[in-house]
Each structure stands twice: as structure tokens, then as C-alpha cells.
C-alpha positions in Angstrom: -0.6 12.0 21.2 -1.9 9.6 23.7 -1.2 10.4 27.4 -0.5 6.8 28.2 2.9 5.0 28.0 2.3 2.3 25.5 4.3 -0.9 25.0 4.8 -2.2 21.5 3.4 -5.6 20.6 5.7 -8.6 19.8 6.2 -11.2 17.1 6.3 -8.9 14.1 8.8 -11.3 12.6 6.5 -14.4 12.9 4.3 -15.4 10.0 0.9 -16.8 11.1 -0.2 -19.6 8.7 -3.7 -19.3 7.4 -5.0 -22.4 9.3 -3.9 -20.9 12.6 -6.0 -17.8 12.2 -9.4 -17.4 13.8 -12.4 -15.1 13.5 -14.6 -13.8 10.7 -13.8 -14.0 7.0 -13.8 -11.4 4.2 -13.8 -11.7 0.4 -10.6 -11.0 -1.6 -10.7 -11.0 -5.4 -7.6 -12.1 -7.4 -6.5 -12.0 -11.0 -3.2 -13.1 -12.7 -3.9 -10.5 -15.4 -1.3 -7.8 -14.9 -2.6 -5.4 -17.6 -4.9 -2.5 -18.1 -7.7 -5.0 -18.7 -6.9 -6.9 -15.5 -6.9 -3.6 -13.5 -10.3 -2.6 -14.8 -11.7 -6.1 -14.3 -10.8 -6.3 -10.6 -11.7 -2.7 -10.0 -15.2 -3.5 -11.1 -15.5 -6.1 -8.2 -15.0 -3.5 -5.5 -16.0 -0.2 -6.9 -19.7 -0.1 -5.9 -18.8 1.6 -2.6 -17.3 4.6 -4.3 -19.5 7.7 -4.8 -19.3 11.5 -4.9 -16.0 13.1 -5.3 -13.4 10.3 -5.5 -9.8 10.4 -4.5 -7.3 7.8 -5.7 -4.4 7.3 -3.3 -1.4 5.8 -5.0 2.4 6.1 -4.7 3.5 8.3 -7.6 7.2 7.6 -6.9 10.5 9.4 -6.7 11.8 10.8 -9.9 12.6 8.1 -12.5 11.6 5.2 -10.3 11.4 2.0 -12.3 8.8 0.0 -10.4 5.7 2.2 -9.9 2.3 1.1 -11.3 2.4 1.6 -15.1 0.9 5.0 -15.9 -1.1 3.6 -18.9 -3.0 1.2 -16.6 -4.0 4.1 -14.3 -4.8 6.4 -17.2 -7.1 3.8 -18.8 -8.8 3.0 -15.4 -9.5 6.7 -14.9 -10.6 7.5 -18.4 -12.9 4.4 -18.6 -14.2 4.2 -15.0 -13.3 7.3 -13.0 -13.2 10.3 -15.4 -13.8 12.8 -12.5 -11.4 11.3 -10.0 -8.3 12.9 -8.6 -5.0 11.3 -7.6 -4.0 12.4 -4.1 -0.5 12.5 -2.6 1.4 14.2 0.2 4.9 15.6 0.4 7.7 13.5 1.9 9.3 13.8 5.3 12.8 13.2 3.9 14.5 15.6 1.5 14.0 14.0 -1.9 12.4 14.8 -5.2 8.9 15.2 -3.5 10.0 17.1 -0.4 8.4 20.4 -1.4 5.2 21.0 -3.4 7.2 22.7 -6.2 9.7 19.8 -6.4 6.8 17.3 -6.1 5.0 18.8 -9.1 8.2 18.5 -11.2 8.6 14.9 -10.2 4.9 14.2 -11.2 5.7 15.5 -14.6 8.9 13.4 -14.9 7.1 10.3 -13.9 4.2 10.8 -16.3 1.4 11.6 -13.9 0.1 14.3 -16.2 -3.2 12.8 -17.5 -5.5 13.7 -14.6 -5.5 16.1 -11.6 -3.1 15.4 -8.8 -3.8 17.0 -5.4 -0.9 17.3 -3.1 -3.1 17.4 -0.1 -0.8 19.0 2.4 0.3 21.8 0.0 -2.1 24.2 1.8 -1.9 22.9 5.3 -3.0 20.0 7.5 -6.1 18.7 9.2 -6.5 16.3 12.1 -8.5 13.1 12.2 -9.4 11.1 15.3 -7.7 7.7 15.9 -10.2 5.4 17.5 -8.7 2.8 19.9 -5.1 3.9 19.3 -2.4 3.5 21.9 0.1 5.8 20.3 -2.2 8.5 18.9 -5.5 10.0 19.7 -5.4 11.9 16.4 -3.4 12.0 13.2 -2.3 14.9 11.0 -3.2 14.5 7.3 -3.2 16.6 4.2 -5.9 19.3 4.6 -7.5 18.9 1.2 -8.0 15.1 1.6 -11.1 16.0 3.6 -12.6 17.5 0.4 -13.3 14.0 -1.0 -16.2 11.6 -0.4 -14.6 8.3 -1.4 -11.2 6.7 -1.5 -9.7 4.2 -3.9 -6.5 2.9 -2.4 -4.4 1.8 -5.5 -1.2 0.3 -4.2 2.0 -1.1 -5.7 2.7 -3.9 -3.3 6.4 -4.3 -2.6 9.0 -4.3 0.1 9.9 -1.3 2.3 13.2 -0.4 4.0 11.6 0.2 7.4 8.1 -1.2 7.1 9.2 -4.5 5.7 6.4 -4.4 3.1 4.3 -1.6 1.6 0.7 -2.6 1.0 -2.5 -0.7 1.3 -1.7 0.0 5.0 1.5 1.7 4.3 0.1 3.5 1.3 -2.4 5.2 3.5 -0.7 5.3 6.9 2.4 7.0 5.6 1.1 8.3 2.3 -1.9 10.3 3.7 -0.1 11.6 6.8 1.2 15.1 6.0 4.9 15.6 5.2 5.9 17.7 8.2 3.8 16.7 11.2 2.0 13.4 10.6 5.0 11.6 9.2 7.2 12.9 11.9 4.8 11.6 14.5 5.0 8.2 13.0 8.8 8.0 12.5 10.6 10.1 15.1 11.0 10.3 18.8 11.3 13.9 20.0 14.9 15.0 19.9 16.2 11.8 18.2 17.1 10.7 14.7 14.3 11.1 12.2 14.1 7.3 11.7 14.3 6.5 15.4 11.0 4.5 15.6 11.2 1.1 14.0 10.0 -2.5 14.2 6.7 -3.3 16.0 6.2 0.3 17.2 6.5 1.7 13.7 4.1 -0.8 12.4 1.5 0.0 15.0 1.9 3.8 14.4 1.5 3.3 10.7 -1.7 1.2 11.3 -3.2 3.8 13.7 -2.6 6.5 11.1 -4.3 4.3 8.5 -7.3 3.8 10.8 -7.8 7.6 11.0 -8.1 7.9 7.3 -10.2 4.8 6.5 -12.6 5.6 9.4 -13.1 9.0 7.8 -14.0 7.6 4.4 -15.9 4.4 5.6 -17.8 2.8 4.1 -16.7 4.5 0.8 -13.2 3.0 0.6 -11.8 0.0 -1.3 -8.3 -1.5 -1.9 -6.4 -2.8 -4.9 -2.9 -4.2 -4.5 -0.8 -4.7 -7.6 1.9 -7.4 -7.2 4.3 -6.5 -9.9 8.0 -5.4 -10.0 8.2 -6.1 -6.2 11.6 -4.9 -5.2 12.4 -5.3 -1.5 12.7 -1.5 -1.6 9.8 1.0 -1.7 9.1 3.3 -4.6 10.5 6.0 -2.3 14.0 4.6 -3.4 13.4 5.7 -7.0 16.1 4.3 -9.4 18.2 3.2 -6.4 15.7 0.4 -5.5 17.2 -3.0 -5.3 16.7 -5.1 -8.5 13.5 -7.1 -8.6 14.0 -10.8 -7.8 10.5 -11.7 -6.6 8.1 -13.0 -9.3 5.2 -11.0 -10.5 2.0 -12.5 -9.2 -1.2 -10.6 -10.0 -3.7 -8.1 -8.6 -5.6 -8.4 -5.4 -8.7 -6.4 -4.4 -11.0 -6.2 -1.4 -13.2 -4.0 0.7 -11.2 -5.2 3.7 -7.7 -3.7 4.1 -6.4 -6.4 6.4 -7.7 -9.2 4.1 -6.1 -7.5 1.1 -2.7 -7.0 2.6 -2.7 -10.4 4.4 -3.7 -12.2 1.1 -0.6 -10.6 -0.6 1.7 -11.8 2.1 0.1 -15.2 1.9 0.8 -15.3 -1.8 4.5 -14.3 -1.2 4.9 -17.0 1.5 3.2 -19.6 -0.8 5.6 -19.0 -3.8 7.3 -22.2 -4.9 10.9 -22.8 -3.8 12.9 -19.8 -2.7 11.0 -17.4 -5.1 9.7 -15.4 -2.2 12.8 -15.5 -0.1 14.2 -12.0 -0.6 10.9 -10.3 0.2 10.2 -12.5 3.1 13.6 -11.7 4.6 12.9 -8.0 4.2 9.5 -8.3 5.9 10.7 -10.5 8.8 13.9 -8.5 9.5 11.9 -5.3 9.9 9.2 -7.1 11.9 6.7 -5.9 9.3 4.2 -8.6 10.0 3.1 -6.6 13.0 1.2 -4.4 10.5 -1.2 -7.4 10.0 -1.6 -8.5 13.6 -2.1 -5.0 14.9 -4.7 -4.1 12.2 -6.6 -7.2 13.5 -6.3 -6.0 17.1 -7.6 -2.6 16.1 -10.6 -4.2 14.4 -9.6 -2.9 11.0 -10.5 -6.1 9.2 -10.1 -9.9 9.0 -7.0 -12.0 8.4 -9.2 -14.8 7.1 -10.7 -14.5 3.7 -12.2 -16.3 0.7 -9.9 -15.9 -2.3 -11.9 -15.5 -5.5 -10.2 -16.2 -8.9 -12.0 -13.9 -11.3 -10.1 -15.3 -14.2 -11.7 -18.7 -13.8 -15.4 -18.4 -13.1 -15.0 -17.0 -9.6 -13.5 -20.2 -8.4 -12.5 -20.3 -4.7 -8.8 -21.0 -4.5 -6.0 -20.9 -1.9 -2.9 -18.7 -2.0 -0.8 -21.8 -2.9 -3.0 -22.6 -5.8 -2.8 -19.0 -7.0 1.0 -19.1 -7.4 1.4 -22.8 -8.3 2.1 -22.0 -11.9 5.2 -19.9 -11.0 8.5 -21.6 -11.6 10.5 -22.2 -8.4 13.6 -21.1 -10.4 11.9 -17.9 -11.7 14.3 -15.1 -12.7 13.3 -11.7 -14.1 14.0 -11.4 -17.8 15.0 -7.8 -17.3 15.3 -5.1 -14.7 12.7 -2.6 -15.7 14.6 0.6 -15.7 12.7 3.9 -16.0 14.3 4.5 -19.4 13.4 1.0 -20.7 10.4 -0.3 -22.4 8.1 0.3 -19.3 8.5 4.1 -19.4 5.1 5.7 -20.2 
């Protein structure tokens, strides 16, 4: 921990429109194609940085969770593009179906993550990584075996989150790579207080500092894919108890810039016609989750300005509003995708 007495930033509930942002710009790729083919197509745009022993960080979900990235998409991506890759995870801080390594292994089988190796990286201890420029941490505890890999593909189901407001690439790494007993406690809990005692801007800053430790370790061999599908306001940590999906499916975003990737997803949500993005926006703003974005920029983790490339249409440059313009303002899901329904694989 840092020896200073930090003060959290402000305005984590205020969305900054694109035209008010300043600084350099990154490239973000976009496809509407929510399928195995779309996943492979957008992966090919960012995969050149991956080499050596490759880890794939994704949220494998609590038992029987309905909204996780479809297993067939990941299976096809691995078999066709990443045959030697390993999915990495860590155990949870809370007592659920992934709290212990033994329980976690059972849950992986239940949820269908049986087609490639899955490394629960904190099952054999923890390692520390430095946090450059952090005000809450000078180092972060991560799963020990994560350091066995050379490259990292951050494959994220973009959705809401009960405390973080939203879960994008930043949350997938910041919480998901921190080990289950030390790192996650450092992010969530004041000493001697309730386990979820840290919230709002301070929580977002701690998550982002944790993320920085991991991406600095892998840089420049790290890339980010955010899948905007089945976006409940609740995280996949909620399993079958997640709130029903009311936000439209949008597509898949990918970038070599973590901030640009997450910011593009939030821009797409805010650009949805009518009230289609209302539920997720309310979840993000009520938790002050937008501080994830502004703090990543302060830490120098990426750019909040970007060029959005539509890979479905000849690499046309589009805006977030143009990307979602075809979605009906009155969109309603035609089903709630239960684990036991047609999306179980």
C-alpha cells in the first residue's frame, strides 16, 4: 500500500461527451456481427501483438449464469486462432461457486469451459506486481501463475456491475486478475470494515490501479475485445440471479488501447436511441462508474478519443451514434436467455 493519504477523484457520475475530450486518439474496431465469425474477424484486427505463451482472461461466470460469452464462440476462436492458449481466472473474494479452487473447477465444468486448459492462477499462491503512478497502491497481488505467460488477450463480456457500475476490460483485469484473498481484499475492503466498504470513485481508482499492474507486465503484448451482448445491469458474478437483460445487443469492440475500448462501449450505450440505454446508464452513474474512464486517462493507460472503424463496411470511419442508429428505440428482448435455454453450450 501507498504511504500517502490519497483523496478520491470526483465526477464519476458525469459522462463526458466525445467532443469535450482532448488529447491523442487511438483506433477502435467495431462489428455488429455477434457470432463466432464476428469474434474471429475482430480478433484478427488486434492479434498481431500476441506471441509466445498466450493467456486469455475472460469471466467464466458463476454456476449456470445465463449471460456469459457463448462457449462455442470462444471454442472456435481458440481452435482456429489460439490452439495453444490457456484461459486464466482467479478465485473469488466472496463465498460463491468459485470461492475455492475445487468449487471453481466444478463450476467451470457446469458452465462448459471444458474445451481448453483453464488456469486458476491463484490456486498455488500469489505474486506481486508494481503499480506505476498509483495513489492507492505501490503494488498489487495477482495470481502467481499469471506470470508464466508472455501475452494476454482480454476477452470481456461488457455489462453492468453491482459496485463498479459497468464491467469492461478494466474490471475484467483489475478485479479478475487480482488474487481471491489478498488482491481483491485490497481493492474492496477497508481494514476492520465490511468487505464491500470501498465504493464509488475510490473503488474505480483501485480497480484501475490493479489493472495497470497487469497490463504493464504484459505490455506491449496485450489486446482487448469487449462483447456487447446480453448486457444485464448485473455482472456475471450474479449468475442466474442477474437482472433480466433490457439493454439491446450492440456488437463487438476491439482495440490495443484499454481506455479507448471501454470508453467506446460506454459511448455506444449513451448513443442508443430513445431510452434503450437507460437501465445500464443509471447503473453506471449511480455507482460513479465513469471514474474508471477518467482515472485510466489520468494514469496514462490510454486515450478516451478514438477512431471507430466499422469492419463490416469496408473499414468506414463511423461515430458511436451511427453504429447504433439501426437499433429500434423501443427495443425489447425477445427472450431472457436462461442457462437452460437455447444458449446453453
